[in-house]
C-alpha positions as a printed Julia matrix, in Angstrom:
99×3 Matrix{Float64}:
  0.71  45.61   -8.17
  3.71  47.65   -7.1
  4.24  51.43   -7.03
  6.85  52.89   -9.39
  8.24  56.29  -10.33
  9.62  57.1   -13.78
 12.03  60.04  -13.91
 12.11  61.22  -17.53
 14.22  63.89  -19.25
 13.24  64.93  -22.77
 15.43  67.0   -25.11
 14.95  70.75  -24.68
 14.77  71.44  -28.42
 11.24  69.99  -28.68
  8.38  72.37  -29.33
  5.4   72.49  -26.98
  3.25  70.17  -29.13
  6.1   67.7   -29.71
  6.9   67.64  -26.0
  3.29  66.89  -25.06
  3.08  64.24  -27.8
  6.19  62.48  -26.47
  4.82  62.59  -22.92
  1.56  61.04  -24.13
  3.5   58.27  -25.91
  5.34  57.44  -22.69
  2.08  57.39  -20.73
  0.52  55.13  -23.38
  3.49  52.74  -23.06
  2.88  52.41  -19.34
 -0.83  51.75  -19.84
 -0.22  49.32  -22.76
  1.89  47.08  -20.54
 -0.65  46.99  -17.73
  0.28  50.05  -15.69
 -2.05  52.58  -14.12
 -0.78  56.17  -13.95
 -1.48  57.84  -10.61
  0.37  61.16  -10.95
  2.41  63.16  -13.49
  4.67  65.87  -12.09
  5.97  68.37  -14.68
  9.13  70.16  -13.51
  9.52  72.06  -16.77
 12.78  72.99  -18.47
 15.83  72.65  -16.22
 19.57  72.82  -16.64
 21.23  69.4   -16.67
 23.83  68.55  -14.04
 26.28  67.74  -16.84
 26.38  68.02  -20.63
 25.01  65.03  -22.54
 26.54  64.28  -25.92
 23.95  62.21  -27.71
 23.89  63.67  -31.24
 24.55  67.24  -30.28
 25.42  68.69  -26.9
 22.45  69.01  -24.56
 22.63  71.35  -21.59
 18.9   71.5   -20.73
 15.95  69.16  -20.7
 12.28  68.86  -19.81
 11.87  66.93  -16.55
  8.86  64.73  -15.75
  8.15  62.4   -12.85
  5.44  59.84  -13.54
  4.05  57.73  -10.7
  2.3   54.52  -11.66
  1.12  51.16  -10.34
  2.05  48.08  -12.34
  3.05  44.44  -12.32
  6.78  43.73  -11.83
  7.31  42.99  -15.55
  6.05  46.39  -16.74
  9.15  48.54  -15.96
 11.42  46.33  -18.08
  9.05  46.6   -21.05
  8.76  50.37  -20.71
 12.56  50.77  -20.36
 13.2   48.75  -23.5
 10.99  51.17  -25.47
 12.41  54.32  -23.84
 15.96  53.2   -24.62
 15.33  53.55  -28.38
 13.27  56.76  -28.24
 15.33  59.6   -29.72
 13.68  62.44  -27.79
 14.47  60.83  -24.41
 17.79  61.98  -22.95
 17.63  60.03  -19.69
 15.16  57.9   -17.77
 15.08  55.95  -14.54
 12.36  53.74  -13.13
 12.46  52.99   -9.41
 10.11  51.0    -7.21
  8.67  53.06   -4.37
  8.51  51.64   -0.85
  5.17  50.48    0.47
  4.0   52.51    3.43
């Protein structure tokens, strides 16, 4: 199993309960495809580096960094689901170096 980090930005217009529900859905995706979550780092609401025009203009977002261990096929499966999730502004999964 390899170590990965998912950088996730959710839309800032979500309420507290909706935000937590979306985070849980993302965590469930990782576990469903064989991943094991090791750490979730909540950075809170931050200003975006640039404006994102998805449906309306977004200037802020909720930032999360999720560390997980998984097989090499898991990130592609998770990305395919995140791509169609409306509340996700941006995401990036990177493999972390082994130390």
